[in-house]
C-alpha positions as CSV (number, residue, x, y, z in Angstrom):
1,X,260.3,47.9,25.6
2,X,263.4,46.0,24.9
3,X,263.9,42.8,27.0
4,X,266.7,40.3,26.9
5,X,267.2,37.2,29.0
6,X,270.6,35.8,30.1
7,X,271.3,32.4,31.7
8,X,274.1,32.2,34.2
9,X,275.7,30.3,37.1
10,X,276.6,32.1,40.3
11,X,279.7,31.6,42.4
12,X,278.1,28.6,44.1
13,X,277.3,27.0,40.8
14,X,273.5,27.7,41.1
15,X,271.8,28.4,37.8
16,X,269.6,31.5,37.2
17,X,268.0,33.7,34.6
18,X,268.4,37.4,34.5
19,X,266.4,39.9,32.6
20,X,268.0,43.0,31.0
21,X,265.6,45.8,30.4
22,X,265.9,49.3,28.9
23,X,267.9,50.7,31.8
24,X,270.7,48.1,31.1
25,X,270.5,46.5,34.6
26,X,270.3,42.7,34.8
27,X,267.9,41.5,37.5
28,X,267.3,37.9,38.5
29,X,264.0,36.4,37.4
30,X,262.7,34.9,40.6
31,X,262.0,31.2,40.4
32,X,263.6,30.7,36.9
33,X,266.4,28.3,36.6
34,X,266.5,28.2,32.8
35,X,265.0,30.0,29.8
36,X,263.5,26.8,28.6
37,X,261.8,26.1,31.9
38,X,260.5,29.7,32.1
39,X,259.1,29.4,28.5
40,X,257.4,26.1,29.3
41,X,255.8,27.6,32.4
42,X,254.7,30.6,30.2
43,X,253.1,28.3,27.6
44,X,251.3,26.3,30.3
45,X,249.9,29.6,31.7
46,X,248.9,30.9,28.3
47,X,251.1,33.9,28.5
48,X,254.0,35.3,26.5
49,X,257.6,35.2,27.7
50,X,257.8,38.9,28.4
51,X,254.6,38.7,30.5
52,X,256.0,35.7,32.4
53,X,259.1,37.7,33.3
54,X,256.9,40.6,34.4
55,X,254.7,38.3,36.5
56,X,257.8,36.9,38.3
57,X,258.8,40.4,39.5
58,X,262.2,41.9,39.9
59,X,264.8,40.0,41.7
60,X,268.3,41.1,42.9
61,X,270.6,43.0,40.5
62,X,273.1,40.5,38.9
63,X,276.6,41.6,38.0
64,X,277.0,39.8,34.7
65,X,280.8,40.2,34.9
66,X,280.8,38.3,38.2
67,X,278.9,35.2,37.1
68,X,279.5,32.5,34.6
69,X,277.5,33.2,31.5
70,X,275.8,30.3,29.7
71,X,274.3,30.1,26.2
72,X,270.9,31.9,26.2
73,X,269.1,28.6,25.6
74,X,269.9,25.0,26.3
75,X,268.2,21.6,27.0
76,X,268.7,19.1,29.9
77,X,269.2,16.5,27.1
78,X,271.5,18.0,24.5
79,X,270.2,15.5,21.9
80,X,266.9,17.4,22.0
81,X,268.5,20.7,20.9
82,X,269.0,20.9,17.1
83,X,271.3,23.5,15.5
84,X,270.5,24.1,11.9
85,X,270.9,27.0,9.4
86,X,270.2,28.5,6.0
87,X,272.7,30.0,3.6
88,X,272.6,32.5,0.7
89,X,269.9,34.4,2.5
90,X,271.4,37.9,2.7
91,X,271.7,40.5,-0.1
92,X,275.3,40.2,-1.3
93,X,275.8,36.9,0.4
94,X,276.4,35.0,-2.8
95,X,279.5,36.9,-3.8
96,X,281.9,35.1,-1.5
97,X,280.3,31.7,-2.2
98,X,280.3,32.4,-5.9
99,X,284.1,33.1,-5.8
100,X,284.7,29.8,-4.0
101,X,282.9,27.7,-6.6
102,X,283.6,29.6,-9.8
103,X,287.2,28.5,-9.9
104,X,286.1,24.9,-10.5
105,X,284.0,25.9,-13.6
106,X,285.2,26.2,-17.1
107,X,282.3,28.2,-18.5
108,X,280.7,31.5,-17.6
109,X,277.4,30.1,-16.6
110,X,276.1,31.0,-13.1
111,X,277.2,28.7,-10.3
112,X,274.6,26.8,-8.4
113,X,275.2,29.1,-5.4
114,X,274.4,32.2,-7.5
115,X,271.3,30.5,-9.0
116,X,270.1,29.7,-5.5
117,X,270.7,33.2,-4.3
118,X,268.8,34.7,-7.2
119,X,265.9,32.4,-6.5
120,X,265.8,33.9,-3.0
121,X,265.9,37.4,-4.3
122,X,263.0,36.7,-6.7
123,X,260.9,34.5,-4.4
124,X,262.1,34.5,-0.8
125,X,259.8,37.3,0.4
126,X,256.3,36.6,-1.1
127,X,254.3,39.7,-0.5
128,X,251.0,37.9,0.1
129,X,252.3,35.8,2.9
130,X,252.3,32.6,0.8
131,X,255.0,30.0,0.7
132,X,258.2,31.4,-0.9
133,X,261.1,29.6,-2.5
134,X,263.0,27.2,-0.2
135,X,266.5,28.3,0.9
136,X,269.7,26.3,1.2
137,X,269.5,24.3,4.5
138,X,272.2,22.6,6.6
139,X,272.6,20.8,9.9
140,X,275.3,21.9,12.4
141,X,274.8,19.6,15.3
142,X,273.0,19.1,18.6
143,X,273.2,20.8,22.0
144,X,276.6,19.3,22.7
145,X,278.0,21.6,19.8
146,X,276.7,24.8,21.4
147,X,279.5,26.8,22.8
148,X,279.1,29.0,25.9
149,X,280.1,32.7,25.9
150,X,283.9,33.0,26.1
151,X,284.6,29.3,25.7
152,X,286.8,28.1,22.8
153,X,285.4,27.1,19.5
154,X,287.0,23.8,19.0
155,X,288.1,23.1,15.4
156,X,288.5,19.4,14.5
157,X,292.0,18.2,13.9
158,X,291.1,17.3,10.3
159,X,289.6,20.7,9.6
160,X,291.2,22.8,6.8
161,X,289.9,26.2,8.0
162,X,288.4,27.7,11.1
163,X,286.3,30.7,10.0
164,X,283.6,32.9,11.5
165,X,280.2,33.7,10.2
166,X,278.5,36.6,12.1
167,X,274.7,36.3,12.0
168,X,271.4,36.2,13.8
169,X,269.9,32.9,15.1
170,X,266.3,32.3,15.9
171,X,265.6,30.4,19.1
172,X,262.5,28.1,19.2
173,X,260.8,25.7,21.6
174,X,258.2,23.2,20.4
175,X,255.0,23.3,22.5
176,X,253.0,20.3,23.7
177,X,250.8,20.4,20.5
178,X,253.9,20.3,18.2
179,X,253.8,23.9,17.3
180,X,257.1,25.8,17.0
181,X,257.2,28.9,19.3
182,X,259.8,31.5,18.7
183,X,261.3,32.6,22.0
184,X,263.5,35.3,20.5
185,X,266.8,35.9,18.8
186,X,270.5,35.6,19.6
187,X,273.7,37.1,18.1
188,X,275.7,34.2,16.7
189,X,279.0,32.9,15.3
190,X,278.1,30.1,12.9
191,X,281.7,28.7,12.9
192,X,282.5,26.9,9.6
193,X,285.3,25.3,7.4
194,X,285.3,27.4,4.2
195,X,288.3,25.6,2.7
196,X,286.5,22.3,2.8
197,X,283.4,23.9,1.3
198,X,285.5,25.6,-1.5
199,X,286.9,22.2,-2.5
200,X,283.5,21.0,-3.6
201,X,280.1,22.5,-2.9
202,X,278.8,19.1,-2.1
203,X,281.1,19.2,0.9
204,X,279.0,22.0,2.4
205,X,277.4,19.5,4.8
206,X,280.9,18.5,6.1
207,X,282.0,22.1,6.4
208,X,279.1,22.9,8.7
209,X,279.5,20.1,11.2
210,X,281.3,22.3,13.7
211,X,280.5,23.9,17.0
212,X,278.8,27.3,17.1
213,X,278.6,30.1,19.6
214,X,275.8,32.4,20.7
215,X,276.1,35.6,22.6
216,X,274.7,35.5,26.1
217,X,271.5,37.4,25.3
218,X,268.1,36.1,24.1
219,X,266.3,39.2,22.6
220,X,262.6,38.7,23.3
221,X,260.1,40.1,20.8
222,X,260.8,41.2,17.3
223,X,264.1,41.5,15.6
224,X,264.8,45.0,14.1
225,X,264.5,45.1,10.3
226,X,268.0,46.6,10.0
227,X,270.7,45.1,12.2
228,X,274.2,46.5,11.9
229,X,277.2,45.1,13.6
230,X,280.9,44.6,13.5
231,X,282.9,41.3,13.1
232,X,286.5,41.3,14.3
233,X,289.4,38.9,14.6
234,X,292.0,39.5,17.3
235,X,295.5,38.0,17.4
236,X,297.6,38.5,20.5
237,X,295.2,41.3,21.5
238,X,295.5,43.2,18.3
239,X,292.8,43.5,15.6
240,X,294.0,41.7,12.4
241,X,290.7,42.0,10.5
242,X,287.5,44.0,11.0
243,X,284.4,44.6,8.9
244,X,280.8,45.7,9.4
245,X,278.0,43.3,8.7
246,X,274.3,43.6,8.1
247,X,271.3,41.5,9.0
248,X,267.6,41.8,9.7
249,X,264.9,41.4,7.0
250,X,265.8,44.7,5.3
251,X,269.1,43.2,4.4
252,X,267.9,39.7,3.6
253,X,266.7,38.0,0.4
254,X,264.3,35.8,2.4
255,X,261.8,36.7,5.1
256,X,262.3,35.1,8.5
257,X,258.8,33.6,8.2
258,X,259.9,31.9,4.9
259,X,263.0,30.5,6.5
260,X,260.9,29.3,9.5
261,X,258.3,27.7,7.2
262,X,260.9,25.7,5.2
263,X,262.6,24.4,8.4
264,X,259.5,23.5,10.4
265,X,257.5,22.0,7.5
266,X,259.3,18.8,8.4
267,X,257.5,16.9,11.2
268,X,260.9,15.7,12.6
269,X,261.4,19.3,13.7
270,X,258.1,19.7,15.5
271,X,258.7,17.2,18.4
272,X,257.2,18.6,21.6
273,X,259.8,19.9,24.1
274,X,262.6,20.1,21.6
275,X,264.7,23.3,21.2
276,X,265.9,24.6,17.9
277,X,268.6,27.1,17.2
278,X,268.3,28.2,13.5
279,X,271.0,30.4,12.0
280,X,269.7,32.8,9.4
281,X,272.9,33.3,7.3
282,X,275.5,36.0,6.7
283,X,277.1,38.1,4.0
284,X,280.4,38.9,5.7
285,X,283.4,36.5,5.9
286,X,287.0,37.1,6.6
287,X,287.8,34.1,4.5
288,X,286.5,35.9,1.4
289,X,289.3,38.5,2.0
290,X,292.1,36.0,2.3
291,X,292.3,35.8,6.1
292,X,293.7,32.6,7.5
293,X,292.9,32.1,11.2
294,X,294.9,30.1,13.7
295,X,294.6,28.7,17.1
296,X,294.4,31.4,19.7
297,X,292.7,34.0,17.5
298,X,289.6,35.5,19.0
299,X,286.4,36.2,17.2
300,X,284.4,39.2,18.4
301,X,281.0,39.8,17.0
302,X,278.9,42.7,18.2
303,X,275.6,44.4,17.0
304,X,272.8,46.5,18.5
305,X,270.4,45.9,20.1
306,X,272.5,43.2,21.7
307,X,274.5,44.7,24.5
308,X,277.2,42.0,24.8
309,X,279.3,40.5,22.0
310,X,279.8,36.9,20.9
311,X,283.4,36.5,22.0
312,X,285.2,33.1,21.6
313,X,288.8,32.0,20.9
314,X,289.8,29.3,18.4
315,X,291.2,26.0,19.7
316,X,292.2,22.9,17.8
317,X,291.1,19.4,18.9
318,X,293.5,16.6,19.4
319,X,293.2,13.9,16.7
320,X,290.8,11.1,17.6
321,X,291.1,7.8,15.8
322,X,287.8,6.6,14.3
323,X,287.3,2.9,15.2
324,X,284.5,0.9,13.8
325,X,283.5,-2.4,15.5
326,X,281.6,-5.2,14.0
327,X,279.3,-7.4,16.0
């Protein structure tokens, strides 16, 4: 049975969690004020998240259009939520990256991006469950960089591009013993600066230090092997670019288990109580087709089994002088 969880604030500013089941109705989860708190209680009781929701019973029906939707996961201390990701993980995902980096090469040898992609194709899904080849990895920010549904994606004043990346993110909570626990999956827009990245692939780290948005739903349980969605950009209400995208393990060069292993093998990422939002990568970019976004454009990313899209406008931050003091 499909189950999704949504965090919200009601008209009085009171937080709550709603469960969306097969019938499409959203019902309050009695006693739950956050998904993280609900998950911690489930861990303490030795039960799964779906069982914890069932044990709480059905609360009142929630009109999700009449409340303020929050990201499907957060942390009371944003510094204890880490946003990270992996690239070149989807079949066909190397094409756009390869185009970016090939212009700087004078020979016909494969780019580093293509080499890494092919490593994933050859060794990212070990059949025997052993450790596979490690993927590209990047850091995006902490919980302060996580954008709520409908809120603007704020591009820095120094950015050279404001581009979408439609993908799936895994949501994790580290238990008291330091073991990562996957709570579920969210539809995501891993917002990036592709012009900066194209300038030099060593600037990938700079290009990824941007906010990111999740759709409002946390999908509990397994992710379908074949996820099919649509990524759109709207300007003044009209669609200026639209393309389907694929995700799920059937369309990936790495297994999710392999991506998880190579992230959580670092002890730094197994600190009890911390939350992790890990982006699995994409193969579809408007930037690869020459689209130049601008402030006010709206990204709309939708895909089943998620019932609500990731929907966020672009805004540009005011310049902020960097001042360094010396003691």
